[in-house]
C-alpha positions as CSV (number, residue, x, y, z in Angstrom):
1,M,0.0,0.0,0.0
2,E,2.8,2.4,0.9
3,S,4.8,1.6,-2.3
4,L,1.6,2.3,-4.3
5,K,1.4,5.7,-2.7
6,R,5.0,6.4,-3.4
7,T,4.5,5.4,-7.1
8,Q,1.5,7.7,-7.4
9,T,3.4,10.5,-5.8
10,V,6.5,10.1,-8.1
11,R,4.4,10.0,-11.3
12,P,3.0,13.5,-10.9
13,L,6.4,14.9,-9.9
14,T,8.0,13.3,-13.0
15,S,5.2,14.7,-15.2
16,I,5.7,18.1,-13.7
17,V,9.5,18.0,-14.3
18,L,9.0,16.8,-17.9
19,L,6.5,19.6,-18.4
20,V,8.9,22.2,-17.0
21,M,11.7,20.8,-19.2
22,V,9.4,21.0,-22.3
23,V,8.4,24.5,-21.5
24,V,12.0,25.6,-21.0
25,I,13.0,23.9,-24.2
26,L,10.2,25.6,-26.0
27,I,11.1,29.0,-24.5
28,V,14.8,28.6,-25.3
29,G,14.0,27.3,-28.8
30,G,11.7,30.2,-29.3
31,I,14.3,32.7,-28.2
32,V,16.9,31.1,-30.5
33,L,14.5,30.9,-33.4
34,F,13.4,34.5,-32.8
35,R,17.0,35.7,-32.8
36,F,18.6,33.5,-35.4
37,Y,15.7,32.8,-37.8
38,E,15.3,36.6,-38.3
39,R,14.8,38.3,-41.7
40,E,16.6,41.6,-41.1
41,H,19.3,42.3,-43.6
42,P,22.8,43.4,-42.6
43,Q,23.8,47.0,-43.2
44,L,26.8,48.3,-45.2
45,S,28.2,51.7,-46.0
46,L,31.3,53.3,-47.3
47,L,33.3,55.7,-45.1
48,N,35.1,57.5,-47.9
49,E,34.5,58.8,-51.4
50,V,35.1,56.1,-54.1
51,S,33.5,57.7,-57.2
52,R,37.1,58.2,-58.5
53,V,40.1,56.0,-57.6
54,G,43.7,56.4,-58.7
55,L,46.9,54.4,-58.6
56,V,46.6,53.8,-54.9
57,K,43.4,54.1,-52.9
58,S,42.1,52.8,-49.6
59,I,38.4,51.8,-49.5
60,E,36.9,52.0,-46.0
61,L,33.8,49.9,-45.4
62,V,31.6,49.5,-42.3
63,L,29.4,46.5,-41.9
64,S,26.8,45.9,-39.2
65,D,24.1,43.4,-38.1
66,K,22.6,43.9,-34.6
67,K,20.7,40.6,-34.4
68,S,22.5,37.4,-35.6
69,G,25.8,39.2,-36.4
70,L,27.9,39.1,-39.5
71,R,28.9,35.9,-41.3
72,D,31.1,37.0,-44.3
73,V,31.7,39.7,-46.9
74,T,33.0,39.8,-50.5
75,V,34.2,42.8,-52.3
76,R,34.6,42.7,-56.1
77,L,35.7,45.1,-58.9
78,V,34.0,44.5,-62.2
79,Q,35.2,46.1,-65.4
80,G,33.8,44.7,-68.6
81,S,34.5,41.0,-68.6
82,R,37.1,41.3,-65.8
83,D,35.8,40.4,-62.3
84,V,38.4,40.7,-59.6
85,T,37.8,39.9,-55.9
86,I,39.7,42.3,-53.7
87,L,38.3,41.1,-50.3
88,E,36.8,37.8,-49.2
89,R,36.5,37.3,-45.5
90,S,34.5,35.1,-43.1
91,Y,34.0,36.3,-39.5
92,E,34.5,34.1,-36.4
93,R,31.3,33.3,-34.6
94,S,30.9,32.9,-30.8
95,G,28.3,31.8,-28.3
96,L,27.2,28.5,-26.9
97,F,26.9,26.9,-30.3
98,K,29.1,29.5,-32.1
99,Q,25.9,30.8,-33.7
100,S,26.5,34.6,-33.4
101,G,28.8,36.8,-35.5
102,P,30.3,40.2,-34.7
103,S,27.7,43.0,-34.7
104,R,30.0,45.6,-36.4
105,V,33.2,45.5,-38.4
106,I,35.2,48.1,-40.2
107,E,37.3,47.0,-43.2
108,E,40.1,49.0,-44.8
109,I,40.7,47.6,-48.3
110,P,43.9,48.6,-50.1
111,F,43.3,49.2,-53.8
112,E,46.1,49.3,-56.4
113,A,44.9,49.5,-60.0
114,K,48.1,48.3,-61.7
115,K,48.4,45.2,-59.5
116,L,44.8,44.4,-60.2
117,K,45.4,44.9,-64.0
118,L,42.5,47.3,-64.3
119,K,42.4,50.0,-67.1
120,D,41.5,53.6,-66.7
121,G,37.8,54.1,-67.3
122,S,34.5,53.1,-65.8
123,A,34.1,50.2,-63.4
124,E,31.8,48.9,-60.6
125,L,32.5,48.1,-57.0
126,V,30.2,45.2,-55.8
127,I,29.9,44.4,-52.1
128,T,28.1,41.4,-50.8
129,V,27.6,40.7,-47.1
130,H,25.7,37.8,-45.3
131,D,24.6,37.7,-41.7
132,S,24.5,34.6,-39.4
133,A,20.8,34.1,-39.5
134,W,19.4,30.5,-40.1
135,C,17.0,31.6,-42.8
136,S,17.5,30.8,-46.6
137,W,18.7,27.3,-45.8
138,W,21.3,28.5,-43.3
139,R,22.8,31.0,-45.8
140,G,21.5,34.0,-43.9
141,N,20.2,37.3,-45.0
142,T,22.1,39.0,-47.9
143,T,22.8,42.6,-48.7
144,E,24.5,43.5,-52.0
145,R,25.3,47.0,-53.3
146,S,27.0,48.3,-56.4
147,Y,28.9,51.5,-56.6
148,P,29.9,53.0,-60.0
149,L,33.4,54.5,-60.1
150,V,36.0,55.8,-62.5
151,I,39.6,54.5,-62.4
152,D,42.1,57.3,-63.1
153,T,45.8,56.5,-62.7
154,V,47.2,59.5,-64.6
155,P,48.6,62.2,-62.2
156,P,47.8,65.8,-63.1
157,L,50.4,67.8,-65.0
158,V,51.8,70.7,-63.0
159,Q,53.7,73.6,-64.7
160,L,55.5,76.4,-62.9
161,I,54.6,79.9,-64.2
162,D,56.6,82.1,-61.8
163,S,58.2,82.0,-58.4
164,P,60.4,84.4,-56.4
165,R,64.1,84.3,-57.4
166,Y,65.4,85.7,-54.2
167,V,63.7,85.4,-50.8
168,N,64.7,86.5,-47.3
169,P,64.3,84.6,-44.0
170,G,61.0,86.0,-42.8
171,G,60.2,87.0,-46.4
172,A,57.1,86.4,-48.5
173,G,56.3,85.8,-52.1
174,L,53.8,84.4,-54.6
175,V,54.2,81.2,-56.6
176,T,52.0,80.8,-59.7
177,Y,51.4,77.6,-61.6
178,K,49.1,75.7,-64.0
179,I,47.3,72.4,-63.4
180,S,46.0,70.3,-66.3
181,E,42.8,69.1,-64.6
182,E,40.4,69.6,-61.8
183,V,42.1,68.7,-58.5
184,G,41.0,68.3,-54.9
185,R,44.1,69.7,-53.2
186,H,47.0,71.8,-54.3
187,G,49.5,74.3,-53.1
188,V,53.2,74.9,-52.3
189,S,55.3,73.1,-49.8
190,I,58.4,74.9,-48.4
191,N,60.6,72.8,-46.1
192,G,57.5,70.7,-45.4
193,F,55.2,73.6,-44.5
194,V,52.2,73.7,-46.8
195,H,50.8,76.9,-48.2
196,P,47.4,76.2,-49.8
197,G,46.8,77.4,-53.4
198,F,43.9,79.4,-54.8
199,P,42.5,80.0,-58.3
200,L,43.7,83.0,-60.3
201,T,40.6,83.0,-62.5
202,R,41.5,86.4,-64.2
203,K,44.7,84.7,-65.5
204,G,42.8,81.8,-67.2
205,E,41.4,78.4,-66.6
206,G,43.6,76.1,-64.5
207,I,45.9,78.9,-63.3
208,Y,46.6,79.0,-59.5
209,G,48.7,80.9,-57.0
210,A,50.0,80.4,-53.4
211,L,51.3,83.0,-51.1
212,I,54.4,81.7,-49.3
213,G,56.2,82.8,-46.2
214,L,59.4,81.7,-44.6
215,E,60.1,81.5,-40.9
216,Y,62.5,84.2,-39.6
217,N,65.1,81.5,-38.7
218,T,65.2,79.7,-42.1
219,L,68.8,78.7,-42.8
220,S,68.3,76.7,-46.0
221,L,65.7,75.7,-48.5
222,D,65.8,72.0,-48.4
223,Q,62.5,71.6,-50.2
224,A,60.4,73.9,-52.4
225,Q,57.8,72.3,-54.6
226,I,54.3,72.7,-56.0
227,F,52.0,69.7,-55.4
228,A,48.6,68.8,-56.8
229,V,46.3,65.9,-55.9
230,D,43.5,65.1,-58.4
231,L,40.1,63.8,-57.5
232,A,41.3,60.2,-57.8
233,G,44.1,60.7,-55.3
234,N,47.0,60.8,-57.8
235,E,49.7,63.3,-56.8
236,S,52.1,65.3,-58.9
237,V,55.1,67.3,-57.5
238,R,57.0,70.0,-59.3
239,P,60.1,71.3,-57.6
240,F,61.3,74.8,-58.1
241,G,64.3,76.8,-56.9
242,M,64.8,80.0,-54.9
243,I,67.9,81.7,-53.6
244,L,67.8,82.3,-49.9
245,R,69.6,85.4,-48.7
246,K,71.6,85.4,-45.5
247,P,69.6,86.4,-42.4
248,Q,70.3,89.8,-40.9
249,I,70.5,89.2,-37.2
250,K,69.4,92.1,-35.0
251,E,69.8,91.9,-31.2
252,D,68.2,93.8,-28.3
253,L,68.8,93.8,-24.6
254,I,65.9,94.2,-22.2
255,T,66.2,94.8,-18.5
256,I,63.3,93.5,-16.3
257,S,62.8,95.8,-13.4
258,E,61.0,95.3,-10.1
259,G,58.6,98.1,-11.2
260,F,57.8,96.3,-14.4
261,L,57.1,93.1,-12.5
262,N,54.8,94.9,-10.0
263,L,53.0,96.6,-12.9
264,K,52.5,93.5,-15.1
265,L,52.1,90.4,-12.9
266,P,48.7,91.3,-11.4
267,E,47.3,91.5,-14.9
268,F,48.6,88.0,-15.8
269,R,47.6,86.5,-12.5
270,H,44.0,87.6,-13.3
271,Y,44.0,85.8,-16.7
272,Y,46.3,82.9,-15.7
273,P,45.4,81.9,-12.1
274,D,47.5,78.8,-12.6
275,L,50.8,80.7,-12.6
276,G,53.3,79.2,-10.2
277,A,53.6,80.5,-6.6
278,G,57.3,81.2,-6.9
279,E,59.2,84.5,-6.9
280,P,57.9,87.3,-9.2
281,V,60.8,86.7,-11.7
282,D,59.9,83.0,-11.9
283,Q,56.3,83.9,-12.7
284,Y,57.5,86.3,-15.3
285,L,59.6,83.6,-16.9
286,E,56.7,81.3,-17.0
287,I,54.7,84.0,-18.9
288,N,57.5,84.8,-21.2
289,Q,58.1,81.1,-22.1
290,R,55.1,78.8,-21.6
291,V,52.4,81.5,-22.0
292,R,54.2,83.0,-25.1
293,K,54.4,79.5,-26.7
294,E,50.7,78.8,-26.0
295,N,49.8,82.3,-27.4
296,N,51.7,81.7,-30.6
297,E,50.1,78.3,-31.1
298,E,46.7,79.9,-30.7
299,I,47.5,82.5,-33.3
300,R,48.7,79.9,-35.7
301,K,45.3,78.1,-35.3
302,V,43.4,81.3,-36.0
303,C,45.5,81.9,-39.1
304,A,45.4,78.3,-40.4
305,K,42.2,78.9,-42.4
306,S,41.8,81.9,-44.6
307,R,39.1,83.2,-47.0
308,P,39.6,82.0,-50.6
309,D,39.1,85.5,-52.0
310,Q,41.4,88.6,-52.0
311,L,40.0,91.2,-49.6
312,W,42.9,93.7,-49.8
313,Q,44.0,96.2,-52.4
314,G,47.3,97.9,-52.7
315,T,49.9,98.8,-50.0
316,F,49.3,98.0,-46.4
317,K,49.2,101.1,-44.1
318,R,51.1,101.5,-40.9
319,L,49.9,103.3,-37.8
320,A,49.5,106.9,-38.6
321,R,52.1,109.4,-37.3
322,S,54.1,106.7,-35.6
323,S,57.8,105.9,-35.1
324,R,59.3,102.4,-34.9
325,R,60.5,101.2,-31.5
326,A,61.4,97.6,-32.1
327,G,61.8,95.6,-35.3
328,Y,60.9,92.2,-36.8
329,A,63.0,89.1,-35.8
330,E,65.0,91.0,-33.2
331,A,66.7,88.5,-30.9
332,R,66.0,89.7,-27.4
333,T,68.1,88.9,-24.3
334,Y,66.4,89.5,-21.0
335,Y,68.3,90.6,-17.8
336,Y,67.1,90.7,-14.2
337,Q,69.4,92.2,-11.5
338,D,72.3,92.1,-14.0
339,K,71.8,88.4,-14.7
340,E,70.8,87.0,-18.1
341,I,67.5,85.1,-17.6
342,D,65.9,84.5,-21.0
343,H,66.0,84.7,-24.8
344,Q,63.1,85.3,-27.1
345,V,62.5,86.6,-30.7
346,H,60.2,89.6,-31.4
347,L,57.9,88.6,-34.3
348,G,56.5,92.0,-35.3
349,I,57.2,95.7,-35.4
350,D,56.5,98.0,-32.4
351,L,55.0,101.4,-33.4
352,A,54.6,104.3,-31.0
353,S,52.4,107.3,-31.5
354,T,50.4,109.4,-29.0
355,K,48.8,107.7,-26.0
356,N,45.6,105.8,-26.9
357,A,46.0,106.6,-30.6
358,E,43.4,105.2,-33.0
359,V,44.5,102.0,-34.8
360,A,43.0,101.5,-38.2
361,A,43.0,98.3,-40.2
362,A,46.1,98.1,-42.5
363,N,44.0,97.0,-45.4
364,G,40.6,95.4,-46.3
365,G,39.6,92.2,-44.6
366,E,37.5,90.4,-42.0
367,V,38.1,90.4,-38.2
368,V,38.7,86.8,-37.1
369,F,40.0,87.4,-33.5
370,A,39.2,90.2,-31.1
371,G,40.0,89.6,-27.4
372,Y,42.7,89.2,-24.8
373,L,45.6,86.8,-25.5
374,G,48.4,86.6,-22.9
375,I,51.6,88.5,-23.8
376,Y,49.8,90.2,-26.7
377,G,47.2,91.6,-24.4
378,N,44.1,93.0,-26.1
379,M,44.5,91.9,-29.7
380,V,42.8,91.9,-33.1
381,I,43.6,89.7,-36.1
382,I,42.3,90.5,-39.6
383,D,42.0,87.9,-42.4
384,H,42.8,89.6,-45.7
385,G,42.1,86.5,-47.7
386,L,44.4,84.0,-49.6
387,G,46.2,83.1,-46.4
388,L,47.3,86.7,-45.5
389,F,46.6,88.1,-41.9
390,T,47.6,91.2,-39.9
391,L,47.8,91.3,-36.1
392,Y,47.4,94.3,-33.8
393,S,48.2,93.9,-30.1
394,H,48.8,95.7,-26.7
395,L,45.6,97.6,-27.4
396,S,44.0,99.6,-24.5
397,Q,40.6,99.2,-26.1
398,I,39.1,97.0,-28.9
399,V,36.3,98.6,-30.9
400,S,35.7,95.8,-33.4
401,Q,34.4,92.3,-33.2
402,V,34.8,88.9,-34.9
403,G,33.0,89.0,-38.3
404,D,33.4,92.7,-38.9
405,M,34.4,93.6,-42.5
406,V,36.9,96.4,-42.4
407,N,38.9,98.7,-44.7
408,Q,41.8,101.2,-44.2
409,E,39.5,103.7,-42.7
410,T,38.0,101.4,-40.1
411,V,39.3,102.0,-36.5
412,I,39.6,98.6,-34.8
413,G,41.1,99.8,-31.4
414,L,43.3,102.1,-29.5
415,T,47.0,101.8,-28.7
416,G,47.9,100.8,-25.1
417,M,50.1,98.7,-22.9
418,S,48.1,95.5,-22.2
419,G,49.9,92.2,-22.2
420,M,53.7,92.2,-22.0
421,A,54.1,95.9,-22.9
422,G,56.1,98.4,-20.9
423,G,54.6,101.5,-22.5
424,D,51.8,102.6,-24.8
425,H,52.4,101.3,-28.4
426,L,51.1,99.0,-31.1
427,H,52.7,95.7,-31.8
428,F,52.0,95.0,-35.5
429,S,52.6,91.6,-37.2
430,V,51.9,90.1,-40.7
431,L,51.3,86.4,-41.0
432,I,51.0,84.1,-44.0
433,N,49.2,80.9,-43.3
434,G,50.2,81.2,-39.6
435,I,53.9,82.1,-40.3
436,F,55.1,85.5,-38.9
437,V,56.7,87.4,-41.8
438,N,58.4,90.8,-42.1
439,P,55.8,93.6,-42.2
440,L,58.3,95.9,-44.0
441,E,57.7,94.2,-47.3
442,W,53.9,94.8,-47.1
443,W,54.4,98.5,-46.4
444,D,56.6,98.8,-49.5
445,A,54.5,99.7,-52.5
446,Q,57.2,98.9,-55.0
447,W,57.9,95.4,-53.5
448,L,54.2,94.6,-53.2
449,E,53.5,95.6,-56.8
450,L,56.5,93.7,-58.2
451,H,56.2,90.5,-56.2
452,I,52.5,90.1,-55.4
453,M,50.0,92.5,-57.1
454,S,51.3,92.1,-60.6
455,A,50.7,88.4,-60.6
456,L,47.3,88.7,-58.8
């Protein structure tokens, strides 16, 4: 009797366990089927432009599938009867039964037309990707896309028209050249520094120019070349020669007094509360070195992008009724209590007039900076187009703002002694694509006409 009761008790328990197992299996199976017998197609897109490809090109492809994951991808180039596979890749799957592929993959595919034995002309890029779904007899969902493209392996032809014969360290000039076809990027590289080019439409189709500037401390011209990169990525380089004159080194001695430190340090502590807590002269050195470097980097950033149109006309004007106090590229040695403490280079010309004299724009342009910047104090930078900028600093007051269009009659501020200035004056600089060049050339009507305006 007791064994019969035990048997009757075990049977219902066994049935319950079996039922639970069946339910679990059904649930798990349903989840698996829901996830892996899905019908959503994988996604694909190109990260770069491939409508034109040249001798060497990298094709960047992003693939994704958020459900069952990616299974494989094939990339082919089709040109007439020629069908070349340039990528064929299967992706490793993971999970309990290795049923799930990666959800996102980026492929960078090198493309070399000559190695693939493809001809210049039209072709088609065909990309086929499968996911890891169980549908379509385990082949998964498929996405296939075709992209028409043009293969162009011929670099553009670059011809030099004119370039400066002689150039000074800190000097400027204009290089003009002709390019045989439409290009995506072009300009002039001097010792590795790139000066972007611009079209000279008045000179004819395919004629371009680039304003160039040399650093004040240029000792040799190791590289001077025009470059052009066409829409397919093919690059041409055309070297040219210039004769570099010897630099004229000018030196100046500056004594830092206690009175100067007491006058200037409160201003800098206000704008730079992170100055060290050392002696006043140590704080001064931090300003003259670290802050100066940061300021010049900020100026280069502001002047890295210029308007593509010429906004100026004729000679650049200097501060009215002014006399020169310090010159361009003067090597300054600083003394404190009869001890040499620092060396810096003055990258502009200091002009003194009456106190709080009106400062007008040197020529037509657009204000691209108007504010306080460290050693320069209150400062205005004007973009004159084509990579040419002028800088006005130590102002007591700024009366212009970013975006203002100005001309030689427009007052942009008043002279002063903000920043690292010991007396009321204007610090004036000229920059080409962020390189400080000698303002004297731009004040010289004869030089400007001969070297710049006649070609423009």
